[in-house]
C-alpha positions as CSV (number, residue, x, y, z in Angstrom):
1,M,-9.1,54.1,12.6
2,H,-12.7,54.0,14.3
3,L,-16.0,53.7,13.5
4,I,-18.3,56.6,14.6
5,D,-21.9,57.0,13.7
6,H,-21.3,53.6,10.5
7,I,-18.5,56.3,9.5
8,L,-14.6,55.3,9.1
9,V,-12.9,57.9,10.5
10,S,-8.5,58.8,10.2
11,D,-6.7,58.0,13.8
12,D,-5.4,61.2,12.1
13,I,-8.1,63.1,13.8
14,L,-7.2,62.5,17.2
15,T,-3.7,64.3,16.9
16,S,-4.0,66.7,13.6
17,Q,-4.9,70.1,15.2
18,F,-7.2,72.1,13.0
19,A,-5.5,73.9,9.9
20,C,-7.5,76.2,7.5
21,D,-6.4,76.1,4.3
22,L,-8.0,78.8,2.6
23,S,-7.0,77.9,-0.5
24,A,-8.5,74.4,-0.9
25,C,-11.4,74.6,0.7
26,H,-12.4,79.0,-0.5
27,G,-13.9,79.2,3.1
28,A,-16.7,76.1,2.8
29,C,-16.3,75.3,6.9
30,C,-17.0,78.8,7.5
31,W,-20.1,78.7,5.6
32,E,-21.1,75.1,5.0
33,G,-22.2,71.9,7.7
34,D,-23.8,72.0,11.2
35,Y,-20.9,74.5,12.6
36,G,-18.5,76.8,11.5
37,A,-14.6,76.5,11.5
38,P,-13.2,76.4,14.8
39,L,-12.0,78.9,16.9
40,E,-9.4,79.4,20.3
41,P,-10.9,81.8,23.1
42,E,-8.6,84.3,22.5
43,E,-10.4,84.3,19.7
44,V,-13.6,84.6,20.6
45,D,-12.6,88.3,22.3
46,T,-10.9,89.5,19.6
47,L,-14.1,88.9,17.7
48,N,-16.3,90.6,20.2
49,T,-14.1,93.0,20.0
50,I,-13.5,93.9,16.4
51,L,-17.4,93.7,15.7
52,P,-17.9,97.3,16.5
53,V,-15.6,98.1,13.8
54,I,-16.3,95.6,11.0
55,R,-20.2,96.2,11.6
56,P,-20.1,98.5,8.9
57,F,-18.8,96.1,6.7
58,L,-21.1,93.3,6.7
59,S,-24.0,91.7,4.8
60,P,-27.5,91.7,6.2
61,A,-27.9,88.4,6.3
62,G,-24.1,88.7,8.4
63,L,-25.6,91.0,10.2
64,A,-29.2,88.5,11.2
65,V,-26.9,86.2,12.1
66,L,-24.6,88.1,14.5
67,E,-27.9,89.1,16.2
68,D,-29.0,85.5,16.2
69,Q,-26.1,84.2,17.9
70,G,-23.5,86.4,18.3
71,T,-19.9,86.4,17.2
72,S,-19.4,82.7,18.2
73,V,-21.3,79.5,20.0
74,Y,-19.7,76.7,22.5
75,Y,-20.4,72.9,21.1
76,P,-18.5,71.8,22.6
77,D,-16.0,74.3,21.8
78,W,-16.2,77.4,20.4
79,V,-16.7,78.1,17.0
80,K,-18.1,80.5,14.7
81,P,-21.7,80.2,13.9
82,V,-23.2,79.8,10.6
83,P,-26.7,80.8,9.2
84,R,-29.9,78.4,10.2
């Protein structure tokens, strides 16, 4: 166990890979918290490539986030942007 800013964190966090379990979180990590879901560099490229195709289907709020932050944010790894 590790103590980080008064929060006890399991050793598993150091060895476990992130895996999206949409049925468990219902997309919460994509829109709650300070940072969005983690992205691989290839996924950043894919998002930038498909943006013109999916833009007509996005909500005004989603388009505003993309205008403000782009398709991804680097902090300290690539993550999906979240509304501010």
